[in-house]
C-alpha positions in Angstrom: 0.0 0.0 0.0 2.8 2.4 0.8 4.7 1.7 -2.4 1.6 2.1 -4.5 0.5 5.2 -2.4 -3.0 3.9 -1.8 -5.0 4.0 1.3 -7.0 0.7 1.0 -7.0 -2.7 -0.5 -10.1 -4.6 -1.6 -10.4 -8.3 -0.8 -12.3 -10.6 -3.1 -13.4 -14.2 -2.9 -13.3 -16.7 -5.8 -15.4 -15.4 -8.6 -14.3 -11.9 -7.9 -17.0 -10.7 -5.5 -16.0 -8.2 -2.9 -15.7 -9.7 0.6 -13.8 -7.0 2.5 -11.6 -3.9 2.6 -8.3 -3.3 4.5 -7.4 0.3 5.0 -4.4 2.3 6.3 -6.5 3.1 9.4 -6.9 -0.7 10.0 -3.2 -1.1 9.8 -2.5 1.6 12.3 -5.3 0.5 14.7 -4.5 -3.2 14.5 -0.7 -3.3 14.1 0.8 -0.1 15.5 0.5 -1.1 19.2 2.2 -4.4 18.5 -0.8 -6.5 19.6 -0.8 -8.3 16.3 2.2 -9.3 14.1 1.5 -8.1 10.5 3.7 -10.8 9.1 1.7 -13.6 10.7 -1.8 -12.1 10.7 -4.1 -12.9 7.7 -5.9 -10.0 6.2 -9.2 -11.8 6.9 -8.6 -11.3 10.6 -8.2 -7.5 10.4 -10.2 -6.4 7.3 -13.7 -5.0 7.4 -16.0 -7.8 6.3 -18.8 -7.0 3.8 -18.2 -3.3 3.6 -20.8 -0.8 2.5 -20.4 -0.2 -1.2 -21.4 2.2 -4.0 -22.2 1.6 -7.7 -21.1 3.8 -10.5 -24.7 5.0 -10.8 -24.8 6.3 -7.2 -24.8 10.1 -6.7 -22.1 11.9 -4.7 -24.5 12.7 -2.0 -25.0 9.1 -1.3 -21.2 8.6 -1.0 -21.0 11.5 1.4 -23.8 10.0 3.6 -22.1 6.6 3.8 -18.8 8.2 4.6 -20.2 10.5 7.2 -22.4 8.0 9.0 -19.9 5.2 8.9 -16.8 7.2 9.5 -15.2 5.8 6.3 -12.6 7.5 4.2 -12.7 4.8 1.4 -15.8 3.2 0.0 -15.6 0.4 -2.7 -17.3 0.8 -6.0 -18.8 -2.4 -7.3 -20.6 -3.6 -10.4 -24.0 -5.4 -10.5 -22.4 -8.7 -9.6 -20.6 -7.2 -6.6 -17.2 -7.2 -8.2 -15.0 -4.2 -7.3 -14.4 -1.7 -10.1 -12.7 1.0 -7.9 -12.7 2.9 -4.7 -14.0 6.4 -3.9 -12.1 8.3 -1.3 -12.7 11.5 0.6 -10.0 13.1 -1.4 -11.8 12.1 -4.6 -14.9 13.9 -3.4 -13.0 17.0 -2.3 -11.3 17.1 -5.7 -14.6 16.7 -7.5 -16.2 19.6 -5.6 -13.2 21.8 -6.1 -13.2 21.1 -9.9 -16.9 21.7 -10.3 -17.3 24.7 -8.0 -13.9 26.5 -8.3 -15.3 30.0 -7.8 -17.1 29.1 -4.6 -14.0 27.3 -3.3 -11.5 30.1 -4.3 -13.6 32.9 -2.7 -13.9 31.2 0.7 -12.0 33.2 3.5 -8.7 31.6 4.6 -10.3 31.4 8.1 -14.0 30.6 7.9 -14.5 32.2 11.3 -13.4 35.5 9.8 -16.7 35.7 7.9 -18.6 35.8 11.1 -19.2 39.2 12.7 -17.1 39.7 15.8 -19.7 41.8 17.7 -23.4 41.6 17.8 -24.2 45.3 17.3 -26.7 45.8 14.5 -27.8 42.2 14.5 
Protein backbone atom coordinates (compact mmCIF):
# COMPACT_ATOMS: atom_id res chain seq x y z
CA UNK A 1 0.00 0.00 0.00
CA UNK A 2 2.82 2.38 0.84
CA UNK A 3 4.71 1.67 -2.37
CA UNK A 4 1.56 2.13 -4.48
CA UNK A 5 0.53 5.21 -2.43
CA UNK A 6 -2.97 3.90 -1.85
CA UNK A 7 -5.02 3.97 1.33
CA UNK A 8 -6.96 0.74 0.96
CA UNK A 9 -6.95 -2.74 -0.53
CA UNK A 10 -10.08 -4.58 -1.65
CA UNK A 11 -10.36 -8.25 -0.78
CA UNK A 12 -12.30 -10.58 -3.10
CA UNK A 13 -13.42 -14.18 -2.93
CA UNK A 14 -13.28 -16.72 -5.76
CA UNK A 15 -15.37 -15.40 -8.63
CA UNK A 16 -14.28 -11.84 -7.90
CA UNK A 17 -17.04 -10.66 -5.55
CA UNK A 18 -15.98 -8.18 -2.90
CA UNK A 19 -15.69 -9.66 0.58
CA UNK A 20 -13.76 -7.02 2.51
CA UNK A 21 -11.62 -3.91 2.64
CA UNK A 22 -8.35 -3.30 4.48
CA UNK A 23 -7.37 0.34 5.02
CA UNK A 24 -4.40 2.29 6.31
CA UNK A 25 -6.49 3.06 9.39
CA UNK A 26 -6.93 -0.68 9.96
CA UNK A 27 -3.17 -1.11 9.76
CA UNK A 28 -2.55 1.63 12.31
CA UNK A 29 -5.27 0.53 14.70
CA UNK A 30 -4.51 -3.18 14.53
CA UNK A 31 -0.73 -3.35 14.15
CA UNK A 32 0.79 -0.13 15.50
CA UNK A 33 0.53 -1.11 19.17
CA UNK A 34 2.21 -4.45 18.53
CA UNK A 35 -0.82 -6.47 19.57
CA UNK A 36 -0.76 -8.35 16.26
CA UNK A 37 2.17 -9.31 14.05
CA UNK A 38 1.47 -8.11 10.48
CA UNK A 39 3.71 -10.84 9.05
CA UNK A 40 1.66 -13.59 10.73
CA UNK A 41 -1.85 -12.13 10.74
CA UNK A 42 -4.07 -12.91 7.73
CA UNK A 43 -5.94 -9.97 6.21
CA UNK A 44 -9.20 -11.78 6.89
CA UNK A 45 -8.57 -11.26 10.62
CA UNK A 46 -8.18 -7.48 10.37
CA UNK A 47 -10.20 -6.39 7.34
CA UNK A 48 -13.74 -5.03 7.42
CA UNK A 49 -16.05 -7.83 6.25
CA UNK A 50 -18.82 -7.01 3.79
CA UNK A 51 -18.16 -3.27 3.61
CA UNK A 52 -20.76 -0.78 2.48
CA UNK A 53 -20.42 -0.19 -1.24
CA UNK A 54 -21.43 2.17 -4.01
CA UNK A 55 -22.17 1.60 -7.67
CA UNK A 56 -21.10 3.78 -10.55
CA UNK A 57 -24.69 5.01 -10.78
CA UNK A 58 -24.83 6.31 -7.18
CA UNK A 59 -24.77 10.06 -6.66
CA UNK A 60 -22.07 11.89 -4.74
CA UNK A 61 -24.52 12.75 -1.95
CA UNK A 62 -25.01 9.05 -1.25
CA UNK A 63 -21.23 8.59 -1.01
CA UNK A 64 -21.00 11.50 1.42
CA UNK A 65 -23.78 10.05 3.56
CA UNK A 66 -22.13 6.63 3.75
CA UNK A 67 -18.77 8.17 4.60
CA UNK A 68 -20.19 10.55 7.18
CA UNK A 69 -22.41 8.04 8.98
CA UNK A 70 -19.91 5.20 8.90
CA UNK A 71 -16.76 7.23 9.50
CA UNK A 72 -15.23 5.82 6.32
CA UNK A 73 -12.56 7.49 4.18
CA UNK A 74 -12.73 4.84 1.45
CA UNK A 75 -15.81 3.18 -0.04
CA UNK A 76 -15.56 0.42 -2.66
CA UNK A 77 -17.32 0.79 -6.01
CA UNK A 78 -18.84 -2.45 -7.31
CA UNK A 79 -20.60 -3.62 -10.44
CA UNK A 80 -23.98 -5.38 -10.54
CA UNK A 81 -22.36 -8.71 -9.63
CA UNK A 82 -20.64 -7.23 -6.57
CA UNK A 83 -17.19 -7.22 -8.17
CA UNK A 84 -14.99 -4.24 -7.32
CA UNK A 85 -14.38 -1.68 -10.05
CA UNK A 86 -12.74 1.01 -7.92
CA UNK A 87 -12.68 2.94 -4.68
CA UNK A 88 -14.00 6.42 -3.93
CA UNK A 89 -12.11 8.33 -1.27
CA UNK A 90 -12.74 11.52 0.65
CA UNK A 91 -10.00 13.12 -1.43
CA UNK A 92 -11.81 12.12 -4.63
CA UNK A 93 -14.92 13.91 -3.39
CA UNK A 94 -13.02 17.03 -2.32
CA UNK A 95 -11.28 17.14 -5.72
CA UNK A 96 -14.64 16.69 -7.49
CA UNK A 97 -16.22 19.56 -5.56
CA UNK A 98 -13.20 21.82 -6.10
CA UNK A 99 -13.20 21.07 -9.85
CA UNK A 100 -16.94 21.67 -10.26
CA UNK A 101 -17.29 24.71 -7.99
CA UNK A 102 -13.93 26.50 -8.29
CA UNK A 103 -15.31 30.03 -7.84
CA UNK A 104 -17.10 29.06 -4.65
CA UNK A 105 -14.01 27.34 -3.27
CA UNK A 106 -11.55 30.07 -4.26
CA UNK A 107 -13.62 32.86 -2.68
CA UNK A 108 -13.86 31.24 0.75
CA UNK A 109 -12.00 33.16 3.45
CA UNK A 110 -8.75 31.56 4.61
CA UNK A 111 -10.26 31.36 8.09
CA UNK A 112 -13.99 30.57 7.85
CA UNK A 113 -14.51 32.16 11.27
CA UNK A 114 -13.42 35.54 9.84
CA UNK A 115 -16.68 35.70 7.87
CA UNK A 116 -18.63 35.78 11.15
CA UNK A 117 -19.20 39.17 12.75
CA UNK A 118 -17.07 39.70 15.85
CA UNK A 119 -19.68 41.82 17.65
CA UNK A 120 -23.43 41.62 17.80
CA UNK A 121 -24.23 45.29 17.27
CA UNK A 122 -26.71 45.83 14.51
CA UNK A 123 -27.79 42.22 14.56
